[in-house]
LOSE-832567 format. One record per atom (N, C-alpha, C): y, z, x; residue in one letter. Coordinates in pm, whole numbers, plus 50000, padded with zeros to 5 digits. Layout:
YZXA
...
This chain:
529175048641918M
529275039942037M
527875035842077M
527705023142098T
526365018142131T
526215016242279T
524975018442333G
524715016542476G
524575001942511G
524584999242646A
524444985442695A
523054980442663A
522984967742629N
521694961742601N
520834961142729N
519564964742721P
518694963742840P
518544949242881P
518334946843012P
518194932943060P
516984926442997P
517144913842971S
516054906242912S
514974903743016S
513824898942966K
512734895643059K
513154884943157K
513924875543112T
514394864843201T
515304870343309T
516204879543269E
517124885443367E
516364893943469E
515354901643418R
514544909743511R
513784900943609R
513254889843560L
512514880643647L
513444874543751L
514644870743707Q
515604865043801Q
515994875243909Q
516184887743868S
516544898343963S
515414900644063S
514194900844011F
513034902844099F
512914891544201F
513054879144150L
512944867544240L
514064867544344L
515254871444299W
516364872144394W
516114882544502W
515614894444461S
515294905044557S
514184900544653S
513154894044596L
512054889244679L
512524878744777L
513384869644729S
513914859244815S
514744865144929S
515554875344895L
516384881744996L
515514888645102L
514484895845057K
513594902745151K
512844892845239K
512374881845175F
511654871745252F
512554865245356F
513794862345317S
514744856145409S
515044865545526S
515214878545492L
515474888345597L
514274889445690L
513054889645632W
511844890345714W
511724878045802W
512034866045743L
511954853645819L
512954853545933L
514144858945906L
515174859646010L
514724868746125L
514184880446088I
513714889946190I
512574883946270I
511634877546197F
510494871346266F
510964860446361F
511884852046314S
512364840846396S
513084846046520S
513924856346501Y
514644861846615Y
513654868446713Y
512654875646657G
511654881846743G
510884871546824G
510584860046759Y
509904849246831Y
510764844246946Y
512054842546921C
512954837747025C
513124848147138C
513074860847102V
513134871347205V
511964869847301V
510754868147243G
509574866947328G
509474853647399G
509854842847329Q
509674829447385Q
510804825547481Q
512044829047442Y
513194824547520Y
513954835947588Y
513394848047580H
513954859747648H
515364863047601H
515604861547468W
516874865947412W
516954881147416W
518194886347401F
518374900847391F
517564906147273F
516844917547286P
516814927047398P
515524925947481P
515134913647515Y
513874911647587Y
513794920347713Y
514864920047795L
514834927547922L
514694942547898L
515364947547793L
515264961947763L
513834965647723L
513214957047640I
511844959747597I
510894958847715I
511094948547799R
510234946847915R
510324958948007R
511554963148038D
511734974448128D
511194987348069D
511304988847937A
510735000647873A
509225000747887A
508624988847880G
507174987747901G
506794991448043G
507594986848138Y
507324990348277Y
507465005448298Y
508505011148237A
508705025548251A
507525033148191A
507035028248078Y
505865034648017Y
504665033848112Y
504485022348177S
503395020848273S
503535030948386S
504765032848432A
504985042648538A
504635056648491A
504975059648364L
504675072848309L
503175074948297L
502455064548253V
501005065548243V
500405068248380V
500905061148481R
500395063148616R
500745077048667R
501915082048631A
502355095048679A
501415106148638A
500755104448524Q
499855114748475Q
498585115748558Q
498285105348636T
497065105348717T
497345105048866T
498595102248906E
498935101549047E
499295115349098E
498385121749163E
498645134649225E
498275133649372E
499105139349456E
498825138749598E
497585146949630E
496615140849700P
495415148349735P
495755160349823P
495045170949801Q
495225182849884Q
494235182350000Q
494715185450119F
493815184950233F
492985197750239F
491765196250287G
490945207850314G
490935210550463G
491065222850503S
491135226150645S
490425239350671S
489725240050782I
489095252550822I
490005260250916I
491185254850942R
492095261151038R
493095270450972R
493315268450843G
494325276350778G
495715270750801G
496715278850776E
498095274150779E
498605272850921E
499235261450951I
499895259051079I
501355256251049I
502255264451100K
503635264651052K
504605256351135K
504125248951234S
505005240351313S
504195229051372S
504835217651406P
504095206651468P
503405211351596P
502125207951607T
501295213251715T
500465202051777T
500355201851909T
499465192551978T
498415200552054T
497205194852059I
496085201552127I
495335191152209I
495165193852337W
494335185452423W
492935191452431W
491935182952412H
490545187252426H
489875181152550H
490595172252615R
490115165852737R
491205166852843R
490995159752953E
491995159553060E
493325154353005E
494375161353037R
495695158352981R
496265145553042R
496895137252955D
497555125053000D
498805123352915D
499965125652976D
501225125352902D
501965112052914D
501315101752965T
502025089252992T
502245080752868T
501365081752769E
501485073352651E
502385079552545E
503035070752470L
503875074952360L
503235070752228L
503615077752122I
503065075051988I
504225072751892I
504135062251812L
505085059851705L
504455064351574L
505145073051501L
504605077551373L
505655077051264L
505205074051142S
506135073451029S
506245087250967S
507365089350900A
507595102450839A
506635104850724A
506275094250652G
505275095450547G
505795099850413G
506865107550407S
507355112250278S
508805116650292S
509585114150188A
510985118350192A
511115133550184A
510015140750159K
510075155350164K
510485160150303K
510255151550400I
510585155350537I
512095155350559I
512855152650453K
514315153550462K
514755167450507K
513905177050487A
514245190650529A
514505191250679A
513985181650755L
514155181650899L
515435174750943L
516095167450852H
517315160450888H
518085157450760H
519415158650761P
520195156450638P
519955142750574P
519735132450655D
519535118950602D
518075115450583D
517185124450615G
515765121250606G
515285114250732G
513995114650756L
513415108950876L
512545097050837L
512795085550901L
511975073750878L
510775073550971L
511025075251100A
509965074351201A
510445080951328A
509505083751415S
509865089651544S
508865085351650S
509315085451772I
508445083651889I
508265097351951I
507015101251969I
506735114152032I
505915111952158I
506025121252251D
505115121252364D
503905129852329D
502985131252424R
501735138152392R
501885153252379R
503055158452413S
503305172752390S
503935174852252S
504205163852180G
504835164752049G
506355164152053G
506925162752172R
508375161952186R
508875148752129R
509925149352048V
510505137151990V
511365130252095V
510985118052129V
511705110152228V
512825102152163V
512555097252042H
513555089651967H
513205090551820H
514215089951734A
513985090851589A
514915081351515A
514425076551401W
515215068351310W
515375076151180W
516595076551128H
516875084151007H
517225074850892H
516905079050772A
517075070550655A
518515070450608A
519125058650590P
520435058250525P
520335064550386P
521265073150347P
521145080650221P
520965071850097P
521555059950099D
521505051349980D
520555039549998D
519565041050084L
518725029750122L
518145022250002L
517515029549909W
516885023149794W
517515027849663W
518785031149667S
519465035949546S
519805024549450S
519705012149497D
520095000649416D
518894992249373D
517774998849342L
516574991649301L
516824983949172L
516434971249171H
516604962749053H
515274958848989H
514214958049069R
512934953449017R
511944964848997R
512054975149079V
511174986849067V
511714995948958V
510815000648873N
511195009348761N
510875023948793N
511865032548770R
511715046848793R
511945054148661R
511215065048644V
511335073148523V
512005086348559V
513185089248503P
513875101848536P
512995113948509P
512965122748606G
512175134848593G
510705133148624G
510265120648645V
508855117948675V
508705111348811V
509485100648834S
509385093548961S
509875102249075S
509165101449187G
509515109549302G
510235101549409G
510095106149530A
510835100549642A
510225087349689A
511045079449757V
510595067249825V
510465070549973V
509325067050033G
509105070450173G
508455059150250G
508585059350384P
507995049050468P
506485050750479P
505785039750497V
504325040050511V
503915034950649V
504005021950668C
503645015950797C
504935012750873C
504965015751003V
506155013251084V
505765006051213V
506724998651268Y
506524991251393Y
507844991051467Y
507814993551598V
509034993251678V
509014981151771V
510134973951771Y
510324962751863Y
510814967951997Y
510734959352098D
511084963652233D
512554967652244D
513404962052157N
514834965352164N
515194977652080N
514184983852017G
514434995751937G
514564993451790G
514534980751745D
514524978151600D
513244983651539D
513354988451417L
512224994351346L
511974986651217L
510704983051192L
510304976551068L
509424986250990L
509634987250859A
508884996950779A
508674991850637A
507484994750582T
507234992750440T
507445006150368T
507715005250237F
508045017250160F
507265017650029F
506795029749995H
506155032449866H
506985042549789H
506865042149655G
507505052249570G
506445060449499G
506735073049477M
505825081749404M
506125080849255M
505105076749178N
505235075549032N
506345065848991N
506415054549063T
507285043549023T
506395032048975T
507005022348910F
506245010448871F
506974998148920F
506354990749016P
505084994349079P
505285004749188P
504175008849251F
504285018649361F
504935012449484F
504804999349497S
505324992349615S
506814989749597S
507594992949701I
509044991149696I
509464978649771I
509134977949900G
509544966449979G
509484969350127G
510234961650204I
510204962450349I
511634961850401I
511894968850512A
513254969450566A
513204970250717A
514294965750778K
514424965750924K
515704973050964K
515614981351067F
516724989451114F
516914987351264F
518134989751313D
518324989351457D
517995003051517D
518135004351647K
517715016651714K
518555028751674K
519745026151615K
520605037051571K
520445039851421K
519415034251361S
519085036351219S
519975028551123S
520785019351174N
521595010951087N
520705000351022N
520884998250894L
520094988350822L
520474974250866L
519474966350905I
519684952250940I
519444943550817I
518324945550750W
518044938850623W
516984946650547W
516944944350417K
515884950150334K
515524940250224K
514284940850179K
513794931950075K
513024940249971K
513534940249849E
512824946749740E
511824936649682E
510804933549764N
509854922949731N
508464928249700N
508364941049669F
507084947449636F
506114947249754F
506614945849877A
505764947049996A
505274961350008A
504104963250068H
503514976650073H
502454977450184H
502004989550209H
500894992350300H
501124986750441H
500024981850501N
500014979150645N
500254964350675N
501264961650755F
501624948050792F
501274945450938F
501414932950980S
501194929151119S
502244919051160S
502454917751290I
503454908651344I
502774899551446I
502974886551430T
502334876751519T
503144875151648T
502564867951743S
503264865351869S
504524856951847S
504584849351735E
505784841551703E
506834849951631E
506514862451604G
507464871151537G
507374870751386G
506394863551331H
506224863251186H
505564876051137H
505904880151017I
505404892550958I
504434888950845I
503214894050852F
502264892750742F
502154906350674F
502394906750542V
502444919550473V
501884917950332V
501104927750284P
500684927650143P
501884929350051P
501804923249933A
502844924849832A
502204923349694A
502984926249592L
502484925349454L
503294915449374L
502634909749276E
503294902549168E
502824909249038E
503744912748950I
503394919348825I
503234908748717I
502044908048657V
501764897948556V
501264904648428V
501344897148319D
500874902348191D
499354902148183D
498814911748112S
497384912448085S
497094904947956S
495944898247943P
494864897348042P
495024885348135P
494184884948243I
494084873548332I
492694867648317I
492624854848288M
491334848048287M
490934845148431M
489674847148462V
489184845548600V
488654831348616V
489514822748672G
489134808848692G
488784802248559G
487734793848562D
487274787348440D
486054794248380D
485834807048418T
484724814748363T
485144821448234T
484204828448172S
484504836148051S
485004850148084S
485024853648211G
485454866948251G
486964868348249G
487424880448226E
488854883048227E
489134897148277E
490344898648329I
490834911648374I
491824916648271I
491594928748218E
492474934648119E
492994947948169E
494234950948136S
494854963348178S
495214971948058S
494924984848062P
495314993647951P
496824995247938P
497574992248046T
499034993348041T
499704980248003T
498934969347996G
499514956347962G
500034948648080G
500014954648198K
500494948148320K
499424949048428K
499354938948514I
498344938348619I
499014935648753I
498574942848856Y
499004940148992Y
498224928049045Y
498934917449076R
498284905549133R
498674904849280R
497724907149370D
497994908649512D
498394895549578D
499404896549666Q
499924885149741Q
499934888449891Q
499764878249973I
499994879450116I
501294872050146I
502304879150193L
503584872950228L
503644870450377L
504184858950413E
504534856150552E
506054855350558E
506664864050637L
508114864850651L
508514861250792L
509734856150809D
510244854450944D
510894867550990D
511444867451109A
511984879851167A
513184885251089A
513784876651005D
514924880950924D
514524884450781D
513214884750754G
512724888450623G
512664877050523G
512964864850566K
512894853250476K
511444849550450K
511104847250324E
509724843850289E
509404829550332E
508344828150412L
507894815150460L
506724809750381L
505834818550339S
504684814350260S
504184826150177S
503404822850074R
502854832849984R
501454828449945R
500484837549957R
499094834649922R
498644844349813R
498094838849707D
497584846849595D
496134850549625D
495884863449648V
494564867649694V
493504866049585V
493854868749461L
492884866849353L
492484852149343L
493464843149356Q
493144828949349Q
492284824649467Q
492544830249585I
491704827449702I
490274831749675I
490114843549615L
488784848649583L
488074839149485L
488784834849383I
488204825849283I
487854812349346I
488784806749424D
488544793649486D
487414794149587D
487124805949641S
486044807449738S
484694809849672S
484664809949537G
483414811849465G
482994826349449G
483964835149449W
483694849549448W
483964856249314W
484124848849209S
484514854849080S
483564866049038S
482274864449068G
481284874249026G
481464887949087G
482224888949198Q
482444902049260Q
483334911049175Q
483994905349076L
484884913248991L
484164920048875L
482924916048848F
482254920648728F
480944927448759F
480514935848668R
479264943248682R
478324939548569R
477104936048601S
476074932648504S
476584921848409S
476424924148277N
476824914148179N
478214916748119N
478944926048178D
480264929348127D
481274919448182D
481834911148097L
482764900848140L
484224905248133L
484454918148111V
485814923448111V
485944933748223V
486864931248316Y
487164940648424Y
488404948248380Y
488234960848339L
489324968748282L
490044976348393L
491204971448433T
491974977548541T
493354971148547T
494314978348604D
495614972248632D
495754968848780D
494724972048859D
494774970049004D
493414964949052D
493104952249027P
491734947449051P
491304947049196P
492214944549289L
491824942649430L
492354953649521L
493624956949511H
494314966649596H
494244962449744H
494894951549773L
495064947149912L
495864957549987L
495344962450100N
496084972750175N
496264969650323N
495824957850367D
496014954350508D
495834939350524D
496654933350609V
496494919350647V
496944917750791V
496114910750870R
496454908651011R
495694896551065R
496284889351161P
495574878151222P
494354882951302P
493364874151312V
492144877151389V
492474879551535V
493324871151592G
493694872551733G
492724865451825G
493124862851950P
492304854852042P
491034861852090P
491084874952113E
489924881852171E
488704880852080E
488884883051951L
487764882151857L
487414867551829L
488424859151811A
488174845151777A
487384837851885A
487604841352011N
486924834452121N
485424837052125N
484954846852046Q
483524850052047Q
482734842251942Q
483424834951853F
482744827851745F
483354813951728F
482494803751727D
482984789951713D
483654787551579D
483244794651476W
483754792251341W
485034799851310W
485504807851406L
486654816451383L
487874811051457L
489044812651398H
490294808551460H
491214820551473H
491984820751578R
492854832251605R
493874834851494R
494244824251419D
495234825751314D
494634828951177D
493294829451168D
492684833751042D
493134848051011D
493094851750883L
493644864550839L
492554874150795L
492574886250852I
491694897150811I
492374904750699I
491634907450590I
492194915150480I
491244926450441I
491814936650380S
491044947850325S
491384949150177S
490354948550092L
490514950049947L
489854963149906L
490664973549890R
490134986949869R
489274988049744R
489744982349633N
489054984549506N
487794976249489N
487534967249582L
486244960249586L
485374965049701L
485844975249775N
485114979849895N
484784967749984N
485794959650008C
485574946450067C
486474944050188C
485884938250291L
486594932750405L
486334917850408L
487344909950443A
487154895450442A
488054888950545A
487694876650583I
488504868450672I
488814855450598I
490114852250589I
490574840350519I
490914829450620I
490404817550596D
490784805950675D
492234802650643D
493084803450743R
494514801750718R
494884787550678R
494044777750710E
494324763850675E
493854760650534E
492634764650500T
492074761050369T
492334771550262T
492764783650304N
492964794750210N
491684798150135N
490564797550204K
489294801750148K
488644812050240K
487814820550179I
487184831250256I
486014825550335I
486004828250466K
484954822950553K
483984833950599K
484344846550580W
483444857650615W
483814869450526W
482804877150485H
483104889050406H
482004899450424H
482384911550394S
481444922850392S
481834931650274S
480914933250180I
481184941150059I
480204952850050I
480754964650024G
479914976450004G
479494983550131G
479914978350247T
479574985150372T
480544996550402T
481694996550334T
482665007350344T
483125010850203T
483845022050191M
484275026750058M
485755030850064M
486585023249991G
488005026649985G
488715025450118G
488315016050201Q
488705015150341Q
490145010350362Q
490655012850484H
491945008150532H
491795003550677H
492814996350725S
493014993350868S
491814987150940S
491354975350901P
490324968650981P
490934962851109P
490504967951224V
491074964051353V
490034956251433V
490374944351487P
489424937151574P
488994945751692P
487684946651713W
487144955051821W
485754949851855W
485484948151983R
484234942152028R
484004928951953R
482854927251887D
482604914551818D
482724916151666D
483604925251624G
483734927551481G
484974935551449G
484854944251348L
485984951951297L
485684966951303L
486604974451358L
486584989051350L
487444992851231L
486915001051142V
487525003151011V
487705018050982V
488855021350923F
489095034850871F
488425035450734F
487235041550730D
486405041850609D
486665054950535D
487525054450434N
487995066750369N
486905075050305N
485955068650237L
484995075950155L
483545073450196L
483325066250306G
481965062650344G
481305072150441G
481975083150478G
481405092650572G
480565103350504G
480005112150585K
479165122950534K
480025133750469K
479615138150352S
480425147450275S
480595160850346S
479565165450420D
479675178550484D
480615178450604D
481035166350647Q
482015165350756Q
483405162150704Q
483535159850574G
484835156950514G
484855144050436G
483925134750465G
483815122650385G
484425110150442G
485255111350546T
485895099750609T
485225097050743T
485225084550786R
484615081050914R
485295068750974R
484985066051101L
485255053151164L
483975045051156L
484055033151097A
482885024551084A
483115011751163A
482035006251217F
482104993451286F
481204983451216F
481734971551195I
480974960751132I
481074948451220I
479974944151277S
479924931951358S
480034919851267S
480744909551312L
480844897351233L
479514889851231L
478634892751327G
477334886351330G
476294893751251G
476494906651230D
475554915051156D
476364924851075D
476444922650944T
477364930550861T
476864944650830T
475734948650887K
475284962350867K
476254971950934K
476754982050861P
477754991050920P
477145001051018P
477965005151112E
477565015351209E
478645026151211E
478245038751202T
479195049651214T
479525051951360T
480805050151394V
481255052251532V
481695066751552V
482345072351448F
482805086251455F
483005091251312F
482575103951286P
481915113151378P
480395111151379P
479825113251496K
478365113951507K
477955128651486K
476655130751474R
476185144651458R
476505153151580R
476595146751698H
476885154551818H
478385156251842H
479215149751760S
480675150851778S
481125165051747S
481945170551835E
482485183851813E
483675182751718E
483525187751596M
484545186351493M
485505198151493M
486795195051503M
487805205551505M
488245209551365M
487965200651269D
488375202951130D
487625192851045D
487795193750913Y
487235183550827Y
487945170250851Y
487205159350845I
487785146050856I
487825140250716I
488995141050653S
489065137650510S
490425132050474S
490445119550432T
491605113450371T
491095104350260T
491075109150134P
490485101450025P
491125087750006P
492445086950030N
493115074050028N
494155073850139N
494855062650153S
495815060850263S
495065061350396S
495755064950503G
495145064950635G
495495052550714G
495405053750846F
495765042750935F
494955044051064F
494695032651127L
493895032251248L
494545023051350L
494625027551475D
495075019051584D
494125020951702D
493935010351779V
493035010851894V
493845008552020V
493565016152126S
494285014852252S
494105000852309S
495014996752395S
494994983152449S
493734980052528S
493094990252586D
491864987952661D
490614989552575D
490794992552446G
489684993352353G
488795005552367G
489235015652440T
488385027252465T
488675039052372T
489815038852305R
490215050252223R
490765045352089R
490605053651988A
491145050651855A
492045062151811A
493175058451750L
494115068251698L
494005068051546L
493475078751490M
493265079851345M
494415087751282M
495035081851179T
496035088951101T
495375094350975T
495145107250971L
494575113750853L
495745118050765L
496215108650683T
497485110150613T
497585123150535T
496615125750449H
496715137250360H
496215150050423H
495665149050542T
495335161050619T
496485164750712T
497455155650724G
498645158450803G
498375159550950G
497495150751004C
497225151551147C
496815138051204C
496915136951336L
496415125451411L
495285130151500L
494245121951510W
493165124451604W
493015112351694W
493005114851825E
492625104251919E
491155106251954E
490355095851929V
488915096551947V
488485087752064V
487675093352154D
487055085452260D
485915077452198D
485995064252203L
485015055852135L
483705054852211L
483665059352336A
482425058752413A
481525070752383A
482085082852384D
481255094652362D
481515101452227D
482365095252143Q
482585099952005Q
483085114451998Q
484005117652085Q
484625130852085Q
486135129652069Q
486755140452023I
488205140652003I
488885143852135I
489805135252177N
490585137552300N
491785146552275N
492495143452165W
493825149252144W
494125149851996W
494905159851956E
495315161451817E
496815163851806E
497375158651697Y
498735162251657Y
498645167051513Y
499115179051486I
499045184951353I
500475187051302I
500795180851188A
502155181251134A
502365193851052A
502265205151118G
502445217951050G
503885220551013G
504085228850912T
505445232150867T
505425245350792T
506565252250796D
506715264150714D
507635261350595D
507995248550578I
508895244750468I
508115243350338I
506905237750347I
506045235950230I
504865245450246I
504805256450173P
503755266450193P
502365260550183P
501525263850281E
500105260150283E
499885244950278E
500895237450320K
500735222950329K
501235218150465K
500955205450492R
501485198950610R
502235186550566R
503125181750653F
503785169150624F
502775157850631F
502885148650536K
502045136850543K
502525127550655K
501595120250713I
501925110150814I
501415096750761I
502315087350742G
501915074450686G
501095066050782G
501525065550907S
500825057451007S
501245062051146S
500415058951244A
500745061851384A
500085051251470A
500775047251575R
500225037151664R
500655039751808R
499805034851899Y
500155035352041Y
501305025752068Y
502205029452157I
503225020052200I
503415021252351I
503635009752416A
504075009952555A
505535014552554A
506025019052665S
507405024052668S
508375012552642S
509025012252526P
509955001352496P
511155001652590P
511684989852622T
512774989252719T
514024996352668T
514184997452534F
515415003752483F
515475018552520F
514335024852545L
514335038952583L
514885041052724L
514755030652805N
515215031752943N
516585025352965N
517125019052861A
518415012352875A
519545022652875A
520655019752945P
521795028952944P
522315030752801P
522735042752770S
523235045652636S
524515037952611S
524645031952489D
525865024652454D
526685032252352D
526455045452347N
527255053652256N
528705054452304N
């Protein structure tokens, strides 16, 4: 019996060409479909995109750790208030819960509360259990992403509460903004990447920082410089103007404002034309100038916008009509928050610009006429009750008569009221707890409030 004849050279060549043609066709099909996925967002574009976002969140999670506060007081196991001057119980304070860890104090979690100067809770808002359970744009990583908590809060005279929210180890960190009635019922919420400290105008409009997530790299204007991100995504800061119902009225791109104002060079160092970061500006505050400050300068308008750019160590004022920067101060503060109009300039929560032996944080004042910074608190003669240290976060409010400042030392878990005339501490609130060993509850923000009419209204329960 004879075996099969081996294939001829012609047959082998035909087989090879057929195999090559098949592989090439398959490769061409895969390439073409891949092109359409990227160009026209065919399936599985959304899955790949979201996986990339999740990876970005995971990368951030490896470096996002909550700062530990340093204290010379040791452990304080319950909320405590201390008066260092003559006692005055007439004013109320609105403070945010700061973290969903505070759920231990209430089954639904605590959003914010109004306290008197003895620390007694006068009114509280609690978080609906499913408030942010339906996130569509924010990416969370199971086992890595943490809780969503309130940051900046504001109470209306009728008891409505407005709050921005951040997530721990989410992408992005900014969640959005929501409004509640006095009984904690949700009125509206917007998953619009709003974050940090907002302000409300006399017309009821809301100005709030927000993010837009864009692909890396970004070319900086018509220069050769570019911003590149190691994660492939970049936070592009926006200023949102919302109406009282949360509807977006306007949007300002802060990076574009910087470029249009001739500031591109502030993004780069020496001859390096690549700014390697996913967060080039880090807008953390926006508020109108207001009439008191504007009336002192011919070139200033009450509707101009004050902004704080943490990652550029920059404070600036934007002309609301032209969307260009008309005043700025760079390098006078470090990692700052909460620029508040005061006297003829800005009183600023300067996170990293203070003396290291006092904790590293300070209150700084910058006159609009002379940008040289001045340390308002602490002075060398200030009697320090503890270290003044909040490496990031923090909030500042000034009393209506301009004589006192309320500092929220977020990661130290306390509030300090400072007399701005003699640079001494009037009053303290310490968010002590025995629930988290050797820690305190974080406080996102705190502000002075006049007694809202809803507190005096008859109960409608």
